[in-house]
Every structure is written in C-alpha cells, then in structure tokens.
N, C-alpha and C positions, 0 to 999 in steps of 0.2 A: 241594688237598687231599683225600685219601683214604678213607675209612675199612676198615677190615677186620676184619670180626666173625672172633675165633676160639675163641668158647664165648658162647652164650646163654640157656641154661636159668636157672632160677631153684631154691635148692639144687644137689642134687647131680646129674653126669652123668647123662643119663635117652638111652636108645638111640641110644647110640653120639655123643653129642653134649655137649663141654664145658657150663659155667656161664659164670659172665659175664667175658671177656677179648676186648680188643677193639686195633685197629693203629690210630691217627691218623699219617699218611705226608703230609710235604710236602715236596717237594725231596727235602732230604740228613737232613733230620730225622722221625726214629722215634718215636713217643709210646705207650707202651703204658699204657692205662686199664683197671685190675681186673686180679687174676688169679687168677679160680678153680677148680677143679680140673679138670685137664683141659685148660688152655691153655700146659702147659709143651711137651706134644708138640704143640700146634699151632705155635707158636712156631719151636719148631726144623726145623719143616718148610718154613717160610718163608725165602726166601734171602735172603741179606744184613737180614737181623730184627733184629741186635744194638739193640734200644733206646736211645735216647740219654734216657728218662725211663721210669720206672714209677709210675705214680700208682695209688693206691687210694683207694677211696672212703670205705671203712668196715671195721672189725674183723669183720665174720662170714665162714665159712668159704669161702660160696660165692662169696665174692669178692676173698678172700685166698689159700687154699690151697697153692697152685702159685707162691708165694712161694720158699721155701724150696728147690724145684730148680732155680728160675729162678735166685736168687742163686747155687746150686753149679754151673749154666750158666754164669755170665758170671765167675765166679769161674775155670771151669777155661781159658775164654779167657782167663786174664791168667796162667795157669802156663808157664813154660817149663825146657824141662831144662835145664841147662848142662852142658856135655858135657865141659869143663875138669874139674867135681868131684864130676859126676853127681845135683849134688843139684837138685831144684827150685825155682826162684826167681819172683818176681815181674815180667811185663813190665814196659813202659813204658803198655800199656793201662791206662786210668784205669779205676774202680770206677764203675758205674751209678747216678746219683741217684736215691735211693726214696724219694716224698713219701709220708708216712702221715698222719695225724690224730695230734694231739699225744699224746704218751705214748705211743704204740704203739713206740718203739723198744727198750725193752727186753724189753717182751714176746717181741718178733720175736727178737730177739740169746737168752730163754730157750729161746725153740723152739728153736733150733739148736741149745743145747745138750744140749737132749734124746739127742740120735741120734750120739752123736761117733763120729767115724772115728778111731780108737784108732791106725792104722797109719799118717793123713794127717793129722795133726791141724788142717794150713792147709784142709783142706776142711770143717771146725765154724766158717769165721768166712765163712758167705756174707754177713751185715748187717755185715760189717765189710770185705771185700776185691772181694765179688761187687757188692755194693752198698754205696753212699752212704746213708747214711736220714737223711734233711730229713723234720723231723717241719710240718706246716702246721698257719695255723688258718684259720677263715673270715674269708675278706674278702684274704687271701695273696694277693699274683703274683707269677709266676716267669717267667722267660725260658728257653723250652731251645730253641737255634738258632737257628729261623726261628718258630719256635710261641711263643705266650704262653699261662700258664695262670691262672686265677681261679679259685677256689671261694668256696662259696658251701655255709650249712647249709640244708638241706633237713630234711621231718618222716622221722623212723623212729625204732625201737623202741634204736636206736643210733645214734651221732653220723655222721650221713652227711654229705660236701658233696657236692654237683652239682661237674660242671668245667666251666667253660668253656674251647675251644680255639682262640684266633684265628691265623691266620695273616699274615705281612708281605704276602701279597695283596689283603687283606682279608675270606677267606673264613672263617667261623668253625663251629663243631659244638660242643654242647653234652651232656654225658652225664650224666645221672639221678641213678647210682647207683643206691639203692633211696627212694623217697620215698613220702608219702600225699600229698594237696592241699595245697598252700601254696603262697601269694603269690608267696615265695618266689624256684619256681620260674620263673615269667613273666617277675621280675625278672633272672633269673641268664641267661635264653635272648631275653633281645627284642630282635627283629628278626637273630635267627642263622638260618645257613642250615638248617643240620639240625640238629631235636632228635633224640639218638639215645634213646628215655626208656623204663622199664620197663611193659610191660602184663603185668603178675602173673597179674590177678584178672577174671573174668568180672561181677563185681556189686561195688559200694562196698565197700572194707574199712570194717566196724564193731568191730574188733576193739581199734583202735588201735596196731598195729604197726607200719602206715608202708606202703602199697602200694597202685600204682592200677592201675583197670580200665583199659578199651582207651578208652572214651568219656573217662572221667576224662582218659589220655594226648591225644584229640585235642583236648579242651578245651583241656589243657595250652599246644601247640602252639599254638590259635587264639589264646590271650588273649595268650600271645607276638611275636604278630607273625611265627609260625616261617616258615622257604620252603617246607619241610621234613619231613618225623616219618619215622623210623624204628622200629617197633617190636621192643624185646628184653625179656628174661628171663621168658621162658616158662615156663607149669609143666607143658606137656606139649608132648612131639616131634611131636606128629601135627600135619602139615602145614594138616591140614583146620581144626584149630582156630586155628591162627597165620592161617589166613583168615579167618576167624570175628573174631578180634581185629579185623583191620586193618579191612573194611568195617565193623565197628562205631564204630571210630575218624575213618571216612572219612566217617561220619553227618555228625559234627560239626566237620569239619575241612576247608577244600575245599580245600589243599592238596595234593603228592601223599603219598601215606601207603603205606611199605614195609616189608616184614619182612627184620629183618639175617638174613642168610643167612650160615652159617662159608665162610667161603675163599671167598668172593661181593663183592670192593672196590665199594664205592661211590662214587664221585667225586663234590666237589663242584662247585659252579660257583655264580658270583656274577650271572647271566644274569637271574635272572627278577625279577619285583617282589614285593616281600615280601608277603605275606599280613596285610591289616588285620586289628588287633588289635579285638574284639567281647564282647561283653560275652555269657555262658552264658547259653543258653535251654532247656538241654536237660539 
C-alpha cells in the first residue's frame, strides 16, 4: 500500500500548498481520502490517477471543496463525441463511487445546480454522472477493489468519520479527518501500520471544536499500538513548524514519526513489530 499526499493544510491553501487530500494506492486500486481546495489540480498531475472511489470525512470546506471540479473532471472522462451525430454521449466508463456522510447527497447536488453550464447541461450532473454518491454511516464497511474501507465516528464539531483502509495483503492505514481526543480513535487505529493523523494545534483544544495537538497525535498512535505515525492538517506551511510538531509527537510515541509531504509517496509495509499500547503519561 502507498500513501500519496495531495494536500496537508488545515483551512484554506497556504504557501502554495493545498488543503486535505490523499491518495491511497494498492495494486490496481486507488482511493482518494478527502478533496480539499487545491487537490483537484494535484490529482490531475498524477498519471493514471482516476480513483476507484473518493471518501469524504466530513462536510467542512477544507476537506471537500474540490469535489465539484473533480466530479466534472471525472464526467469529462466519460464523455465522448459521436462522429455520426456530432453529439456528446456517455462512454461505458462507470461513475466513481463517492462515499459521503449520511445526508450529504442532496447538499452536493444542490451545490452543483448553483453553477449551471447552460450551453452543455450534462456538465451540471457531476454528482450523478461523474460520481455515484453513496452515503455511509459510522460502522459501515465496504470493499473497493483490493481495499476494505471502514468508518468510525470521531470527535469534531461537524460529524466526522475516521477511515480505516485495509489491503488484501494485510497492510493498513487509518486517516483521522478532523478529531479531538477520543477513545474511538484508538479503537479505529488498533494495530494499524500507519496512522495519518491531524496535528493542527500546538496546545490542546479548549474550545470543543475538535482538533489534536502534536502531543495528542503521538499519544493516540501509542494508545492504538500503531507502527508508524504521519502528521498532517497543519495550520502553517512553514517546514520549521512541521518539524516542531514532529519532534513533539516523537516525545510520546516510540515508533517512526513522519510529516506528510505533498507529492512524496510513503510506502507501507508490515515487516516491523507493532508498538505496544501503553497508558498516556504526559
């Protein structure tokens, strides 16, 4: 399994870096996790990157704003000109499943209707013909090619599900989306090979919004017995700030701690022993 970050910023793009979005690739299967602003451009630059599914953790704009352009990109790939009639028709290429939180489907279709393409109305149907919208609930599990996706509700001001991705060769990844500290994260990430975890804050969140500090991210990885931790969802584009977060997480988690870097793939393996789960002491 391989992780390829397309964006890693909390909120809107900063310093030329996109918001949250990641490709998980295993064999012939590609799944995109979140589609924040800027990720459509990143996706278009990846060869053969038409995803087999897209997953949205929650309906905050920094995690889903590029769904509309990506849906139109996918729809364009389905359209073909019929030479005999001169009309544009749909090819046999299927729409891409878009897994979104329960109730989000009509919101997305209403969003697309706000920007009509009057000269080519078929392009208004990104969430019908580019995507196949599938609403999921916490606890659901689906198979996409050689990958298995499972969702668990975490702690955020908007309903947010973390996603566990398991490959048929035994490798596994958990992506948090946005969350504050919660026992549910350790349950979702138990024994995972890579925990891709938000590290938004320098200090614990006292507002109840639901975000993690780097120390809390390290503690979550330790409690889950994760093999490796990758930090993302940064408030700053400054590499020095990212290293600060990495070093703080490494103070409480004994396994490898990395920073998600846009365009730099991270390969997962199951060759090392899991880190033992221990109670938090800091």
